[in-house]
Each structure stands twice: as C-alpha cells, then as structure tokens.
C-alpha positions in Angstrom: 12.8 28.0 -13.4 11.3 30.4 -10.9 13.1 30.8 -7.5 11.9 28.3 -4.9 10.1 26.0 -7.4 11.3 22.4 -7.5 10.9 20.5 -10.7 9.4 17.0 -10.8 12.8 15.4 -11.3 14.4 17.4 -8.5 11.6 16.4 -6.2 12.0 12.7 -7.2 15.7 12.7 -6.6 15.5 14.6 -3.3 12.7 12.4 -1.9 13.9 8.9 -2.9 15.5 8.3 0.5 12.1 8.5 2.1 11.2 5.2 0.4 13.9 3.5 2.5 12.7 5.0 5.7 9.1 4.4 5.1 9.7 0.8 3.9 11.8 0.1 7.0 9.0 1.3 9.2 6.5 -0.9 7.2 8.8 -3.9 7.6 8.6 -3.5 11.4 4.8 -3.0 11.2 4.4 -6.0 9.0 6.4 -8.3 11.3 4.5 -7.0 14.3 1.1 -7.7 12.7 2.2 -11.2 11.7 3.3 -11.9 15.3 -0.1 -10.6 16.6 -2.1 -12.6 14.0 -0.4 -15.8 15.1 -0.8 -15.0 18.7 -4.6 -14.3 18.4 -5.7 -16.3 15.4 -9.2 -15.5 14.1 -11.3 -18.4 12.9 -10.6 -17.6 9.2 -8.5 -15.2 7.1 -5.1 -16.2 8.5 -4.0 -17.9 5.3 -4.9 -15.0 3.0 -3.6 -12.2 5.3 -0.4 -14.1 6.1 0.3 -14.5 2.4 -0.5 -10.8 1.7 1.7 -9.6 4.6 4.6 -11.8 3.6 4.4 -10.6 0.0 4.2 -7.0 1.3 7.2 -7.6 3.5 9.2 -8.7 0.4 8.1 -5.6 -1.4 9.1 -3.3 1.4 12.5 -5.0 1.6 12.8 -4.6 -2.2 12.0 -0.8 -1.9 14.7 -0.5 0.8 17.2 -2.4 -1.4 16.4 -0.2 -4.4 17.1 2.8 -2.3 20.7 1.6 -1.8 20.9 0.9 -5.6 19.9 4.5 -6.2 22.5 5.9 -3.8 25.1 3.7 -5.6 24.0 4.9 -9.1 24.0 8.6 -8.0 27.5 8.1 -6.6 28.6 6.6 -10.0 27.2 9.6 -11.8 24.5 7.6 -13.6 22.2 9.7 -15.8 19.0 11.0 -14.2 16.7 9.0 -16.6 18.2 5.7 -15.4 17.9 6.8 -11.7 14.3 7.9 -12.2 13.5 4.3 -13.4 14.8 2.9 -10.1 12.9 5.5 -8.2 9.7 4.5 -10.1 10.4 0.9 -9.3 10.8 1.7 -5.6 7.5 3.6 -5.7 5.6 0.7 -7.4 7.2 -1.8 -5.0 6.3 0.2 -1.9 2.8 1.0 -3.3 1.9 -2.6 -4.0 3.3 -3.6 -0.6 1.2 -0.9 1.1 -1.9 -2.0 -0.9 -1.5 -5.6 0.4 -1.0 -4.3 3.9 -4.3 -2.3 3.6 -6.1 -5.3 2.2 -4.8 -7.4 5.1 -6.0 -4.9 7.7 -9.5 -4.9 6.0 -9.7 -8.7 6.0 -8.3 -9.1 9.5 -10.7 -6.6 11.0 -13.6 -8.2 9.2 -12.6 -11.7 10.2 -12.0 -10.8 13.8 -15.4 -9.1 14.0 -17.0 -12.1 12.3 -15.6 -14.3 15.1 -17.1 -11.9 17.7 -20.4 -10.7 16.3 -21.0 -13.2 13.5 -22.6 -12.1 10.3 -24.0 -8.8 11.5 -23.8 -5.4 9.8 -20.8 -4.1 11.9 -18.7 -7.0 10.6 -19.3 -5.9 7.0 -19.2 -2.2 7.6 -15.7 -2.3 9.1 -13.8 -3.1 5.9 -16.1 -0.8 3.8 -15.6 2.2 6.1 -11.9 1.4 6.5 -11.3 1.2 2.7 -13.5 4.2 2.0 -11.5 6.3 4.5 -8.3 5.1 2.9 -9.6 6.0 -0.6 -10.8 9.4 0.6 -7.3 10.1 2.0 -5.7 8.9 -1.3 -8.1 11.1 -3.4 -7.3 14.2 -1.3 -3.6 13.4 -1.5 -3.8 13.0 -5.3 -5.7 16.3 -5.7 -3.2 18.2 -3.5 -0.3 16.5 -5.2 -1.6 17.5 -8.7 -3.1 20.9 -7.9 -1.3 22.6 -10.8 -1.7 19.7 -13.3 -5.1 19.3 -14.8 -6.7 15.9 -13.9 -3.3 14.3 -13.3 -4.8 12.7 -10.1 -7.2 10.8 -12.3 -4.5 9.6 -14.8 -2.1 8.4 -12.1 -1.8 4.7 -13.3 -0.1 3.3 -10.2 -2.6 4.9 -7.8 -5.5 3.6 -9.9 -4.0 0.1 -9.9 -3.9 0.1 -6.1 -7.5 1.4 -5.9 -8.7 -1.4 -8.3 -6.8 -4.1 -6.3 -8.4 -2.8 -3.0 -11.8 -2.6 -4.6 -11.5 -6.2 -5.8 -10.5 -7.2 -2.2 -13.7 -5.5 -0.9 -15.7 -7.4 -3.5 -14.2 -10.6 -2.1 -15.0 -9.6 1.4 -18.6 -8.8 0.5 -18.9 -12.2 -1.3 -17.5 -13.8 1.8 -20.1 -12.0 3.9 -22.8 -13.2 1.6 -21.4 -16.7 2.0 -20.8 -17.0 -1.8 -17.2 -17.8 -1.1 -14.9 -18.0 1.9 -11.7 -16.1 2.4 -9.3 -18.7 4.0 
C-alpha cells in the first residue's frame, strides 16, 4: 500500500461513526418537519408524508443503533468482514431513510404549492427541479467517489435503488398533477 492511501475497508471502518452523527441530525430534522407539517397542514399529502417521515425516523434511529453495535463489535475484536456487514446495514438504513425524507420534501413542497397556486406549472416544477438537483448532486458525488474505479458509480446498487424509488415518487406526483390519482 502506498503511503497516504487509505484502502476501502480502512475508509469504511474509520467513517462508520459519521452514520451515527448524521442520523442523529436527521432524527432532529425529521421531528421538526413533522411538527411543522402538523402546525401548517396542507390540503393533501399529510398522510403520505407523515408515513414516510415516521419510517425514515425509524431508519435513522436504526442507523444510530447500528453504530453502537459496531463500536461493541470492534471492542470485542470481531473480524472485519462481520463489522463491514453492519456498516453496510447502517448505510442502507440511512440511505433509505434519507430517500424517504427527500420524497417527503418533494411531496410537501408540491402539495403546499398546489394549495396556494392550484394546478399551475410552478406546482409541478418544484418537485421536478428539487429531485433533479438532488440527482445531479448524487451523480457528481458518485463520480467523485469512484474516480479511480471505472464505472463503479453506475454499478452502485444502493444508490440506484434510491434513485429508482425517488423517480417512482416523481411519477406519482406527476400522476397526481394530471389528476389520474391523488396522493393522500
């Protein structure tokens, strides 16, 4: 190994604590958003966003709990392969929670605009632009993260899962806008 270069496993082990910190921040953000939603309820969308936010809350708590499990396992001297499974579980838990949070923001913004400007183009453009900006940031992050690994950013299964889930949410928003279905 060349001097100053960190292997993937070393990077995973040294960065696992950030899942706890980030998840703790997201727990606070989720609770704040829930309180604001119930204080200023839009006409529609509260059921769906409340559900998504409560599930994301559980996933963030899970990621924080997993962090404690990882610390315990490292203290026991558990082999790295087993610890890396826990780290991956924390990454998936946080990623899915964050995906639900992003979808909730898109739905809430869309539903709040609908209640103010009705079925006009700005109401539809908000979630499209918001999700497109999120995807652009994710693509740039993936490219930078995999700069020395050919096409790894395309093969990243968990990131592709989040993207597909967010794209499906956007389809539901568009169907709601076209009045084909209604997001409760």
